[in-house]
Phi, psi and omega in degrees: 000141174289163178306321187301323185241039177288168176302320180298320179303311184289320178303314182296319183299313183285327181283318191282326183260163175308325175204167185271058192291342176297338182292336181200010179044071182122350173307321183259007188294098177064012178074014180274143178291158179300126185295334179291320177296315181303315181296320187275331185261348187302325184269002185275150175285121184298143177205228178265131182235147172242122176254104187266111185086059193282349179057229183270011165090009182301319182286318181299317180295317179300314180299316180298323179292336177277354178108001179285150166264117194248132165258117186245120188243135174209155180283334191260116177300324180297322177294316182295325176300315179294321181296316178302314179301316181300316182296318182291323181288338185298335177067013186257002185081004182300323186304324183289344183255009182239130171254122182266134182230125175266116182200154175273115185298339180286346180240339186287136183247103178289157179293137183289146173053037191255326194250140177285338176217129170239124180229151176212143186228116173057048176289153183236066175293167188289332182199174184299323180297314179293322179297314180297320179295320178297313181296326177297316179295319180294320178297322179295334182281349180284131178289153173307131184087354182272179190236139172249128175237120178241125175240131181214185176272121178288147180304337179278358185280095184293326188295315181291335178297332179289338185271341185212147178264356184285115185294331188276003173292334182261132179203163180259160177296328180296324178296319179292315182300326181296337179274359181260132180295116183296341177284341184249343189235141168249117180274116183269323182222129173212097188201173170252146183222140176274149181218128180265132179237131178262123179284164179304331180276004177093350180286148182250140176233141175256125176256149172255115181258144166272131180230124175233132169231127181221152182242130177279130183296142186283000000 
């Protein structure tokens, strides 16, 4: 990991700010799950899900509320503490369906062919090589017939560029799709999508997201 996105960086981020919004620019926005995940996962049959880089848990809690059994992984203990609190406060029974794991995604090896849904939002690996390796591992963790959902910062997203100097935080869905074996994967969605976020002061910002949804052949 580069210095910029070390474990210490994230711990400080989640502890120091009201929320760790740098982790996903909207991960903590009012506690709502990422709308791209909601759009892509809403029609899926719930099973076992992996949320890689879960931040403060908005997506993990939403998935658990839909009936998924969720493994939620993040590097920052401070984020996981908030995520646990969020799940318990939700009052929906979500907490019982989520296993929280503190791990560095650049080193963590998920079990192969295990999850019916693997999703990740705005991960910040140190470079394109590490990012591609991470996506390869996450794709490998999808069970046959399961779904991979990747949401990231599109290269046209000027706003997230102001938050980080790391060039490889930005990527296109086509770049992710290129890493998937066409004999094993059907790519259903590979596009950029705009998303409006309202800040606490009422100001609105438009983000450009990269969205990929693909299904591993059964």
